[in-house]
N, CA, C and O of each residue as an XYZ file, in Angstrom:
716
protein
N     -11.848    -51.897     -7.888
C     -12.650    -51.559     -9.049
C     -11.852    -50.618     -9.948
O     -11.251    -49.653     -9.474
N     -11.852    -50.903    -11.229
C     -11.114    -50.094    -12.190
C     -11.902    -48.837    -12.562
O     -13.133    -48.827    -12.565
N     -11.153    -47.782    -12.874
C     -11.780    -46.549    -13.365
C     -12.256    -46.755    -14.792
O     -11.665    -47.517    -15.557
N     -13.324    -46.069    -15.133
C     -13.833    -46.073    -16.500
C     -12.901    -45.175    -17.330
O     -12.688    -44.014    -16.981
N     -12.358    -45.700    -18.402
C     -11.395    -44.942    -19.209
C     -12.030    -44.250    -20.411
O     -11.505    -43.247    -20.895
N     -13.159    -44.777    -20.899
C     -13.801    -44.219    -22.079
C     -15.274    -44.623    -22.094
O     -15.669    -45.594    -21.449
N     -16.066    -43.877    -22.828
C     -17.471    -44.269    -22.999
C     -17.738    -44.740    -24.426
O     -18.890    -44.855    -24.844
N     -16.668    -45.009    -25.170
C     -16.828    -45.552    -26.515
C     -17.569    -46.878    -26.440
O     -17.331    -47.687    -25.543
N     -18.453    -47.086    -27.372
C     -19.200    -48.330    -27.416
C     -20.489    -48.303    -26.613
O     -21.297    -49.226    -26.714
N     -20.693    -47.265    -25.821
C     -21.933    -47.136    -25.053
C     -22.894    -46.316    -25.897
O     -22.641    -45.145    -26.182
N     -23.991    -46.933    -26.293
C     -24.901    -46.286    -27.241
C     -26.099    -45.604    -26.585
O     -26.658    -44.665    -27.151
N     -26.500    -46.063    -25.399
C     -27.640    -45.463    -24.716
C     -27.297    -44.025    -24.323
O     -26.330    -43.811    -23.591
N     -28.073    -43.021    -24.795
C     -27.750    -41.618    -24.514
C     -27.671    -41.291    -23.018
O     -26.781    -40.557    -22.589
N     -28.597    -41.834    -22.230
C     -28.560    -41.573    -20.783
C     -27.267    -42.121    -20.173
O     -26.590    -41.429    -19.414
N     -26.936    -43.353    -20.507
C     -25.716    -43.954    -19.966
C     -24.475    -43.186    -20.405
O     -23.564    -42.978    -19.604
N     -24.428    -42.766    -21.655
C     -23.283    -41.982    -22.145
C     -23.122    -40.694    -21.338
O     -22.016    -40.333    -20.936
N     -24.245    -40.006    -21.107
C     -24.194    -38.740    -20.362
C     -23.749    -38.975    -18.923
O     -22.870    -38.276    -18.419
N     -24.351    -39.950    -18.270
C     -24.044    -40.206    -16.864
C     -22.627    -40.744    -16.687
O     -21.895    -40.291    -15.807
N     -22.241    -41.703    -17.518
C     -20.888    -42.255    -17.405
C     -19.818    -41.242    -17.802
O     -18.677    -41.332    -17.348
N     -20.179    -40.284    -18.642
C     -19.235    -39.220    -18.987
C     -18.790    -38.416    -17.771
O     -17.732    -37.788    -17.792
N     -19.591    -38.437    -16.721
C     -19.246    -37.723    -15.479
C     -18.158    -38.415    -14.671
O     -17.582    -37.808    -13.769
N     -17.866    -39.684    -14.982
C     -16.921    -40.435    -14.146
C     -15.729    -41.000    -14.921
O     -14.967    -41.801    -14.380
N     -15.562    -40.598    -16.171
C     -14.395    -41.063    -16.922
C     -13.136    -40.627    -16.179
O     -12.987    -39.457    -15.825
N     -12.238    -41.570    -15.949
C     -10.958    -41.358    -15.250
C     -11.123    -40.897    -13.801
O     -10.218    -40.276    -13.244
N     -12.262    -41.194    -13.193
C     -12.495    -40.873    -11.780
C     -12.814    -42.166    -11.045
O     -13.307    -43.128    -11.634
N     -12.526    -42.173     -9.751
C     -12.818    -43.349     -8.934
C     -14.270    -43.294     -8.467
O     -14.617    -42.454     -7.637
N     -15.120    -44.177     -8.988
C     -16.534    -44.140     -8.604
C     -16.763    -44.299     -7.098
O     -17.661    -43.669     -6.538
N     -15.962    -45.131     -6.447
C     -16.163    -45.344     -5.017
C     -15.844    -44.091     -4.206
O     -16.491    -43.832     -3.191
N     -14.867    -43.322     -4.636
C     -14.560    -42.054     -3.970
C     -15.729    -41.092     -4.117
O     -16.091    -40.402     -3.164
N     -16.314    -41.042     -5.295
C     -17.473    -40.177     -5.530
C     -18.635    -40.629     -4.661
O     -19.254    -39.814     -3.977
N     -18.935    -41.926     -4.684
C     -20.051    -42.455     -3.902
C     -19.865    -42.166     -2.415
O     -20.819    -41.815     -1.722
N     -18.648    -42.312     -1.934
C     -18.364    -42.069     -0.511
C     -18.535    -40.600     -0.148
O     -19.008    -40.292      0.946
N     -18.166    -39.699     -1.029
C     -18.196    -38.269     -0.714
C     -19.543    -37.590     -0.875
O     -19.738    -36.486     -0.364
N     -20.474    -38.220     -1.570
C     -21.749    -37.554     -1.871
C     -22.556    -37.155     -0.645
O     -23.031    -36.020     -0.606
N     -22.745    -38.010      0.364
C     -23.541    -37.567      1.513
C     -22.992    -36.299      2.173
O     -23.756    -35.405      2.537
N     -21.689    -36.225      2.323
C     -21.053    -35.055      2.932
C     -21.254    -33.819      2.044
O     -21.507    -32.724      2.546
N     -21.140    -34.001      0.730
C     -21.346    -32.876     -0.185
C     -22.785    -32.387     -0.133
O     -23.031    -31.181     -0.153
N     -23.735    -33.307     -0.066
C     -25.140    -32.898      0.024
C     -25.387    -32.094      1.308
O     -26.060    -31.063      1.287
N     -24.839    -32.576      2.408
C     -24.997    -31.863      3.682
C     -24.436    -30.444      3.563
O     -25.070    -29.482      3.998
N     -23.254    -30.320      2.977
C     -22.623    -29.013      2.813
C     -23.450    -28.103      1.905
O     -23.582    -26.909      2.173
N     -23.999    -28.662      0.844
C     -24.778    -27.861     -0.100
C     -26.099    -27.364      0.495
O     -26.652    -26.365      0.035
N     -26.596    -28.053      1.504
C     -27.841    -27.630      2.154
C     -27.612    -26.549      3.203
O     -28.534    -25.810      3.547
N     -26.394    -26.456      3.708
C     -26.093    -25.530      4.804
C     -26.406    -24.090      4.420
O     -26.060    -23.623      3.335
N     -27.071    -23.401      5.345
C     -27.350    -21.989      5.169
C     -28.540    -21.657      4.297
O     -28.873    -20.483      4.131
N     -29.190    -22.665      3.732
C     -30.345    -22.401      2.889
C     -31.617    -22.395      3.729
O     -31.752    -23.166      4.680
N     -32.525    -21.536      3.375
C     -33.798    -21.456      4.076
C     -34.740    -22.550      3.571
O     -34.537    -23.095      2.486
N     -35.769    -22.870      4.357
C     -36.758    -23.837      3.861
C     -37.354    -23.411      2.516
O     -37.622    -24.250      1.656
N     -37.557    -22.117      2.343
C     -38.101    -21.627      1.068
C     -37.122    -21.893     -0.073
O     -37.531    -22.332     -1.148
N     -35.837    -21.630      0.150
C     -34.845    -21.880     -0.897
C     -34.759    -23.366     -1.245
O     -34.602    -23.721     -2.413
N     -34.860    -24.223     -0.248
C     -34.792    -25.661     -0.482
C     -35.952    -26.148     -1.341
O     -35.863    -27.198     -1.978
N     -37.053    -25.374     -1.355
C     -38.248    -25.768     -2.110
C     -38.502    -24.863     -3.320
O     -39.587    -24.878     -3.902
N     -37.487    -24.077     -3.689
C     -37.618    -23.173     -4.831
C     -37.061    -23.829     -6.089
O     -35.914    -24.277     -6.116
N     -37.877    -23.877     -7.115
C     -37.454    -24.448     -8.386
C     -36.613    -23.427     -9.153
O     -36.954    -22.244     -9.175
N     -35.525    -23.864     -9.780
C     -34.701    -22.934    -10.543
C     -35.376    -22.458    -11.837
O     -35.010    -21.420    -12.389
N     -36.344    -23.213    -12.305
C     -37.084    -22.856    -13.526
C     -38.331    -23.735    -13.572
O     -38.398    -24.786    -12.934
N     -39.290    -23.287    -14.325
C     -40.531    -24.037    -14.449
C     -40.252    -25.473    -14.903
O     -39.599    -25.694    -15.923
N     -40.750    -26.436    -14.140
C     -40.563    -27.832    -14.488
C     -39.263    -28.450    -13.999
O     -39.036    -29.642    -14.208
N     -38.409    -27.675    -13.358
C     -37.140    -28.198    -12.839
C     -37.287    -28.519    -11.352
O     -38.031    -27.860    -10.627
N     -36.566    -29.538    -10.922
C     -36.671    -29.984     -9.538
C     -36.009    -29.010     -8.567
O     -35.036    -28.330     -8.892
N     -36.576    -28.972     -7.366
C     -36.013    -28.201     -6.261
C     -34.931    -29.037     -5.575
O     -34.764    -30.219     -5.875
N     -34.205    -28.413     -4.658
C     -33.225    -29.170     -3.875
C     -33.932    -30.246     -3.062
O     -33.426    -31.362     -2.944
N     -35.079    -29.931     -2.508
C     -35.849    -30.928     -1.747
C     -36.188    -32.128     -2.621
O     -36.009    -33.270     -2.198
N     -36.668    -31.886     -3.818
C     -36.997    -32.990     -4.725
C     -35.747    -33.805     -5.076
O     -35.801    -35.033     -5.146
N     -34.639    -33.126     -5.293
C     -33.405    -33.825     -5.640
C     -32.922    -34.706     -4.493
O     -32.475    -35.830     -4.724
N     -33.007    -34.209     -3.262
C     -32.571    -35.011     -2.109
C     -33.495    -36.223     -1.945
O     -33.024    -37.326     -1.666
N     -34.807    -36.024     -2.117
C     -35.744    -37.154     -2.045
C     -35.406    -38.174     -3.124
O     -35.453    -39.381     -2.887
N     -35.067    -37.684     -4.300
C     -34.676    -38.563     -5.410
C     -33.405    -39.337     -5.066
O     -33.318    -40.533     -5.343
N     -32.421    -38.671     -4.466
C     -31.210    -39.370     -4.037
C     -31.562    -40.535     -3.115
O     -31.054    -41.643     -3.288
N     -32.432    -40.286     -2.136
C     -32.798    -41.331     -1.174
C     -33.485    -42.506     -1.871
O     -33.158    -43.665     -1.615
N     -34.427    -42.201     -2.741
C     -35.156    -43.289     -3.401
C     -34.292    -44.059     -4.396
O     -34.421    -45.278     -4.510
N     -33.426    -43.373     -5.105
C     -32.572    -44.105     -6.042
C     -31.543    -44.947     -5.281
O     -31.064    -45.956     -5.799
N     -31.208    -44.544     -4.075
C     -30.310    -45.367     -3.265
C     -31.013    -46.665     -2.835
O     -30.389    -47.724     -2.757
N     -32.318    -46.564     -2.559
C     -33.097    -47.779     -2.290
C     -33.073    -48.696     -3.506
O     -32.902    -49.908     -3.373
N     -33.243    -48.122     -4.679
C     -33.229    -48.887     -5.923
C     -31.850    -49.536     -6.115
O     -31.758    -50.710     -6.474
N     -30.795    -48.776     -5.875
C     -29.444    -49.320     -6.004
C     -29.275    -50.541     -5.101
O     -28.738    -51.566     -5.522
N     -29.735    -50.421     -3.868
C     -29.594    -51.531     -2.935
C     -30.247    -52.798     -3.454
O     -29.673    -53.883     -3.362
N     -31.436    -52.664     -3.995
C     -32.132    -53.828     -4.536
C     -31.382    -54.389     -5.747
O     -31.174    -55.597     -5.854
N     -30.983    -53.506     -6.647
C     -30.288    -53.961     -7.854
C     -28.970    -54.652     -7.523
O     -28.648    -55.694     -8.095
N     -28.208    -54.068     -6.596
C     -26.944    -54.701     -6.199
C     -27.191    -56.089     -5.633
O     -26.510    -57.048     -5.995
N     -28.167    -56.188     -4.745
C     -28.442    -57.475     -4.110
C     -28.918    -58.517     -5.127
O     -28.542    -59.687     -5.045
N     -29.740    -58.092     -6.079
C     -30.183    -59.023     -7.121
C     -28.991    -59.499     -7.948
O     -28.849    -60.692     -8.216
N     -28.143    -58.566     -8.348
C     -26.994    -58.928     -9.190
C     -26.016    -59.819     -8.436
O     -25.501    -60.787     -8.997
N     -25.759    -59.506     -7.190
C     -24.779    -60.276     -6.417
C     -25.320    -61.661     -6.062
O     -24.629    -62.666     -6.235
N     -26.539    -61.709     -5.575
C     -27.095    -62.977     -5.096
C     -27.692    -63.830     -6.198
O     -27.690    -65.058     -6.103
N     -28.216    -63.180     -7.265
C     -28.894    -63.922     -8.330
C     -28.453    -63.399     -9.698
O     -29.280    -62.984    -10.510
N     -27.168    -63.424     -9.936
C     -26.605    -62.849    -11.153
C     -27.396    -63.261    -12.390
O     -27.742    -64.428    -12.570
N     -27.671    -62.269    -13.236
C     -28.395    -62.490    -14.481
C     -29.883    -62.204    -14.402
O     -30.576    -62.254    -15.418
N     -30.381    -61.908    -13.217
C     -31.819    -61.663    -13.046
C     -32.224    -60.300    -13.627
O     -31.383    -59.410    -13.756
N     -33.503    -60.133    -13.976
C     -34.001    -58.847    -14.492
C     -33.942    -57.745    -13.432
O     -34.134    -57.998    -12.242
N     -33.672    -56.518    -13.888
C     -33.684    -55.324    -13.041
C     -34.686    -54.348    -13.628
O     -34.554    -53.925    -14.776
N     -35.666    -54.000    -12.853
C     -36.725    -53.116    -13.321
C     -36.243    -51.670    -13.373
O     -35.510    -51.219    -12.493
N     -36.660    -50.948    -14.411
C     -36.397    -49.514    -14.524
C     -37.417    -48.761    -13.671
O     -38.436    -49.322    -13.269
N     -37.137    -47.495    -13.401
C     -38.096    -46.645    -12.694
C     -38.372    -45.408    -13.542
O     -37.564    -45.032    -14.391
N     -39.505    -44.789    -13.306
C     -39.863    -43.532    -13.949
C     -39.761    -42.448    -12.875
O     -40.655    -42.303    -12.041
N     -38.664    -41.689    -12.903
C     -38.411    -40.722    -11.835
C     -39.486    -39.644    -11.750
O     -39.751    -39.136    -10.660
N     -40.096    -39.288    -12.840
C     -41.163    -38.281    -12.799
C     -42.371    -38.818    -12.036
O     -42.980    -38.096    -11.247
N     -42.716    -40.077    -12.269
C     -43.830    -40.682    -11.551
C     -43.504    -40.857    -10.069
O     -44.378    -40.704     -9.216
N     -42.258    -41.174     -9.767
C     -41.869    -41.305     -8.360
C     -41.948    -39.939     -7.682
O     -42.414    -39.843     -6.546
N     -41.504    -38.891     -8.354
C     -41.588    -37.532     -7.800
C     -43.032    -37.187     -7.453
O     -43.327    -36.764     -6.335
N     -43.914    -37.367     -8.405
C     -45.330    -37.034     -8.210
C     -45.989    -37.987     -7.210
O     -46.626    -37.545     -6.254
N     -45.835    -39.274     -7.430
C     -46.514    -40.272     -6.615
C     -46.035    -40.353     -5.183
O     -46.798    -40.708     -4.286
N     -44.769    -40.023     -4.965
C     -44.193    -40.133     -3.627
C     -44.020    -38.779     -2.944
O     -43.469    -38.707     -1.845
N     -44.483    -37.707     -3.582
C     -44.485    -36.393     -2.951
C     -43.116    -35.823     -2.641
O     -42.890    -35.308     -1.546
N     -42.204    -35.910     -3.589
C     -40.854    -35.396     -3.363
C     -40.842    -33.937     -2.903
O     -40.043    -33.556     -2.049
N     -41.721    -33.137     -3.468
C     -41.725    -31.705     -3.140
C     -42.076    -31.394     -1.698
O     -41.764    -30.312     -1.201
N     -42.718    -32.330     -1.026
C     -43.119    -32.121      0.371
C     -42.305    -32.973      1.339
O     -42.652    -33.082      2.515
N     -41.240    -33.567      0.854
C     -40.432    -34.468      1.676
C     -39.754    -33.718      2.817
O     -39.443    -32.532      2.705
N     -39.535    -34.431      3.908
C     -38.726    -33.917      5.017
C     -37.271    -34.113      4.597
O     -36.728    -35.216      4.669
N     -36.666    -33.038      4.165
C     -35.341    -33.121      3.547
C     -34.281    -33.663      4.497
O     -33.381    -34.382      4.064
N     -34.367    -33.337      5.761
C     -33.372    -33.840      6.733
C     -33.497    -35.359      6.883
O     -32.489    -36.066      6.903
N     -34.725    -35.857      6.989
C     -34.921    -37.307      7.126
C     -34.520    -38.031      5.855
O     -33.952    -39.122      5.918
N     -34.804    -37.443      4.702
C     -34.431    -38.077      3.439
C     -32.914    -38.125      3.284
O     -32.373    -39.117      2.795
N     -32.222    -37.058      3.698
C     -30.760    -37.061      3.636
C     -30.188    -38.084      4.611
O     -29.209    -38.760      4.295
N     -30.782    -38.201      5.774
C     -30.330    -39.196      6.750
C     -30.515    -40.610      6.195
O     -29.622    -41.448      6.327
N     -31.661    -40.879      5.579
C     -31.905    -42.186      4.975
C     -30.886    -42.461      3.870
O     -30.290    -43.536      3.812
N     -30.700    -41.484      3.005
C     -29.733    -41.643      1.921
C     -28.354    -41.974      2.478
O     -27.690    -42.890      1.991
N     -27.922    -41.238      3.489
C     -26.588    -41.421      4.066
C     -26.430    -42.821      4.653
O     -25.413    -43.477      4.426
N     -27.424    -43.282      5.400
C     -27.355    -44.623      5.993
C     -27.319    -45.712      4.911
O     -26.532    -46.655      4.992
N     -28.170    -45.568      3.914
C     -28.181    -46.553      2.829
C     -26.865    -46.542      2.060
O     -26.332    -47.600      1.728
N     -26.344    -45.364      1.778
C     -25.088    -45.265      1.032
C     -23.953    -45.921      1.809
O     -23.135    -46.633      1.227
N     -23.899    -45.689      3.108
C     -22.855    -46.324      3.924
C     -22.949    -47.844      3.835
O     -21.932    -48.526      3.708
N     -24.160    -48.370      3.899
C     -24.348    -49.821      3.808
C     -23.958    -50.335      2.425
O     -23.358    -51.404      2.314
N     -24.286    -49.598      1.383
C     -23.933    -50.053      0.038
C     -22.424    -50.010     -0.189
O     -21.873    -50.875     -0.869
N     -21.764    -49.021      0.370
C     -20.307    -48.983      0.268
C     -19.678    -50.144      1.033
O     -18.681    -50.714      0.588
N     -20.255    -50.496      2.178
C     -19.777    -51.657      2.926
C     -19.942    -52.929      2.091
O     -19.033    -53.756      2.010
N     -21.121    -53.069      1.471
C     -21.394    -54.234      0.633
C     -20.401    -54.310     -0.528
O     -19.821    -55.366     -0.783
N     -20.210    -53.207     -1.220
C     -19.268    -53.185     -2.342
C     -17.848    -53.495     -1.873
O     -17.104    -54.203     -2.551
N     -17.480    -52.963     -0.712
C     -16.146    -53.203     -0.176
C     -15.911    -54.652      0.230
O     -14.765    -55.085      0.354
N     -16.980    -55.396      0.436
C     -16.855    -56.798      0.846
C     -16.748    -57.760     -0.338
O     -16.511    -58.953     -0.150
N     -16.920    -57.246     -1.546
C     -16.933    -58.118     -2.722
C     -15.540    -58.634     -3.074
O     -14.565    -57.885     -3.025
N     -15.453    -59.922     -3.429
C     -14.200    -60.406     -4.023
C     -14.116    -59.856     -5.442
O     -15.125    -59.394     -5.974
N     -12.950    -59.891     -6.064
C     -12.827    -59.342     -7.420
C     -13.877    -59.851     -8.401
O     -14.377    -59.073     -9.213
N     -14.221    -61.123     -8.349
C     -15.216    -61.677     -9.275
C     -16.612    -61.119     -9.016
O     -17.460    -61.144     -9.908
N     -16.859    -60.624     -7.823
C     -18.173    -60.072     -7.488
C     -18.533    -58.852     -8.308
O     -19.712    -58.586     -8.543
N     -17.532    -58.107     -8.748
C     -17.774    -56.901     -9.541
C     -18.316    -57.238    -10.930
O     -18.891    -56.379    -11.599
N     -18.133    -58.489    -11.363
C     -18.603    -58.925    -12.681
C     -19.995    -59.546    -12.647
O     -20.570    -59.826    -13.699
N     -20.533    -59.761    -11.473
C     -21.906    -60.266    -11.394
C     -22.807    -59.178    -11.975
O     -22.439    -58.004    -11.992
N     -23.985    -59.574    -12.449
C     -24.780    -58.591    -13.193
C     -26.275    -58.841    -13.070
O     -26.732    -59.905    -12.653
N     -27.001    -57.820    -13.449
C     -28.432    -57.904    -13.640
C     -28.739    -57.451    -15.052
O     -27.909    -56.827    -15.714
N     -29.947    -57.775    -15.509
C     -30.366    -57.380    -16.857
C     -31.367    -56.225    -16.719
O     -32.556    -56.443    -16.484
N     -30.867    -55.007    -16.868
C     -31.704    -53.821    -16.761
C     -32.680    -53.811    -17.935
O     -32.285    -54.030    -19.079
N     -33.948    -53.557    -17.647
C     -34.958    -53.678    -18.708
C     -34.797    -52.651    -19.823
O     -35.326    -52.855    -20.916
N     -34.088    -51.561    -19.583
C     -33.865    -50.556    -20.631
C     -32.439    -50.572    -21.171
O     -32.223    -50.328    -22.358
N     -31.470    -50.856    -20.313
C     -30.068    -50.726    -20.698
C     -29.350    -52.053    -20.905
O     -28.192    -52.072    -21.322
N     -30.025    -53.164    -20.617
C     -29.399    -54.467    -20.796
C     -28.492    -54.846    -19.633
O     -28.703    -54.435    -18.492
N     -27.482    -55.637    -19.952
C     -26.587    -56.175    -18.918
C     -25.858    -55.052    -18.183
O     -25.211    -54.201    -18.794
N     -25.980    -55.073    -16.846
C     -25.250    -54.124    -16.001
C     -24.548    -54.898    -14.900
O     -25.184    -55.501    -14.036
N     -23.230    -54.867    -14.950
C     -22.440    -55.504    -13.898
C     -22.511    -54.646    -12.640
O     -22.943    -53.494    -12.675
N     -22.080    -55.230    -11.540
C     -21.998    -54.478    -10.286
C     -21.053    -53.290    -10.477
O     -21.330    -52.195     -9.988
N     -19.954    -53.497    -11.178
C     -19.015    -52.398    -11.445
C     -19.701    -51.282    -12.230
O     -19.534    -50.105    -11.910
N     -20.473    -51.648    -13.258
C     -21.164    -50.631    -14.051
C     -22.215    -49.897    -13.203
O     -22.399    -48.690    -13.356
N     -22.896    -50.616    -12.319
C     -23.866    -49.960    -11.433
C     -23.169    -48.914    -10.561
O     -23.681    -47.807    -10.389
N     -22.018    -49.258    -10.020
C     -21.277    -48.300     -9.192
C     -20.886    -47.077    -10.024
O     -20.984    -45.945     -9.549
N     -20.448    -47.299    -11.248
C     -20.097    -46.184    -12.131
C     -21.318    -45.326    -12.450
O     -21.249    -44.097    -12.416
N     -22.434    -45.984    -12.759
C     -23.663    -45.248    -13.093
C     -24.140    -44.400    -11.911
O     -24.502    -43.236    -12.082
N     -24.140    -44.984    -10.726
C     -24.619    -44.224     -9.570
C     -23.659    -43.097     -9.212
O     -24.096    -42.038     -8.763
N     -22.368    -43.307     -9.401
C     -21.412    -42.213     -9.175
C     -21.667    -41.084    -10.174
O     -21.669    -39.911     -9.800
N     -21.883    -41.438    -11.444
C     -22.191    -40.429    -12.454
C     -23.504    -39.728    -12.177
O     -23.631    -38.528    -12.418
N     -24.480    -40.461    -11.675
C     -25.772    -39.912    -11.273
C     -25.565    -38.901    -10.148
O     -26.161    -37.825    -10.157
N     -24.715    -39.252     -9.176
C     -24.407    -38.326     -8.076
C     -23.817    -37.029     -8.625
O     -24.261    -35.937     -8.270
N     -22.815    -37.157     -9.491
C     -22.153    -35.971    -10.053
C     -23.171    -35.089    -10.770
O     -23.158    -33.866    -10.625
N     -24.040    -35.710    -11.533
C     -25.058    -34.985    -12.285
C     -25.951    -34.156    -11.354
O     -26.140    -32.959    -11.573
N     -26.495    -34.794    -10.322
C     -27.431    -34.090     -9.447
C     -26.734    -33.140     -8.475
O     -27.316    -32.127     -8.089
N     -25.517    -33.442     -8.079
C     -24.763    -32.483     -7.259
C     -24.534    -31.189     -8.042
O     -24.624    -30.097     -7.480
N     -24.241    -31.312     -9.322
C     -24.053    -30.123    -10.163
C     -25.348    -29.310    -10.255
O     -25.306    -28.080    -10.261
N     -26.494    -29.987    -10.325
C     -27.767    -29.266    -10.350
C     -27.976    -28.486     -9.053
O     -28.395    -27.329     -9.081
N     -27.686    -29.115     -7.930
C     -27.855    -28.439     -6.642
C     -26.896    -27.264     -6.526
O     -27.273    -26.201     -6.035
N     -25.667    -27.447     -6.970
C     -24.697    -26.340     -6.944
C     -25.183    -25.176     -7.794
O     -25.020    -24.019     -7.405
N     -25.771    -25.458     -8.938
C     -26.293    -24.393     -9.803
C     -27.456    -23.666     -9.133
O     -27.562    -22.444     -9.236
N     -28.314    -24.394     -8.459
C     -29.423    -23.753     -7.738
C     -28.863    -22.833     -6.650
O     -29.321    -21.700     -6.499
N     -27.882    -23.313     -5.900
C     -27.256    -22.472     -4.855
C     -26.654    -21.192     -5.455
O     -26.815    -20.105     -4.899
N     -25.969    -21.330     -6.579
C     -25.376    -20.147     -7.219
C     -26.459    -19.135     -7.591
O     -26.245    -17.928     -7.481
N     -27.616    -19.621     -8.028
C     -28.686    -18.698     -8.390
C     -29.157    -17.894     -7.177
O     -29.566    -16.743     -7.324
N     -29.103    -18.483     -5.992
C     -29.469    -17.756     -4.777
C     -28.442    -16.677     -4.466
O     -28.806    -15.577     -4.049
N     -27.167    -16.979     -4.664
C     -26.108    -15.989     -4.394
C     -26.204    -14.814     -5.357
O     -25.871    -13.686     -4.995
N     -26.657    -15.071     -6.577
C     -26.814    -13.986     -7.541
C     -28.055    -13.141     -7.249
O     -28.316    -12.131     -7.902
N     -28.804    -13.588     -6.252
C     -30.004    -12.840     -5.881
C     -31.192    -13.124     -6.765
O     -32.171    -12.377     -6.761
N     -31.110    -14.216     -7.534
C     -32.203    -14.535     -8.451
C     -33.440    -15.010     -7.706
O     -34.543    -14.969     -8.252
N     -33.274    -15.462     -6.463
C     -34.439    -15.993     -5.732
C     -34.366    -15.580     -4.288
O     -35.250    -15.923     -3.502
């Protein structure tokens, strides 16, 4: 899989922001390293810290880990649709509704991280099994349009970078004694 060299021509603001996190970076390296980074970022934190919001309306580490697990489920479905039935529609999700409806704030963070890790390993295996032409198979995302398997890998890597940075910022706030 080739590295993303530029985000020129990408007009969707969300995609521009997320893909900006992976310009000139190997998405597969990022995807592979995320479970280990999440585990490291959780180390030494108390249950209270894991459930402490950095600001009103901002997600806690627990909510972010639950979100990682659920978006990995979504990735698995999208990849399989694109690979097996290239060109099929891909449904968008509303992360705020998933947070509320699925109780992210009360999630068992260890089980959610374990689920995320297992799913991520399987998705990396799936991606690693693709022939070169497999990276060009695609789905039609209902908000963003055509997304190839390669673009999905880039988007999820950028998504990882985005949320890992949020967790790192929350941890720093604890070291400063803010919480």
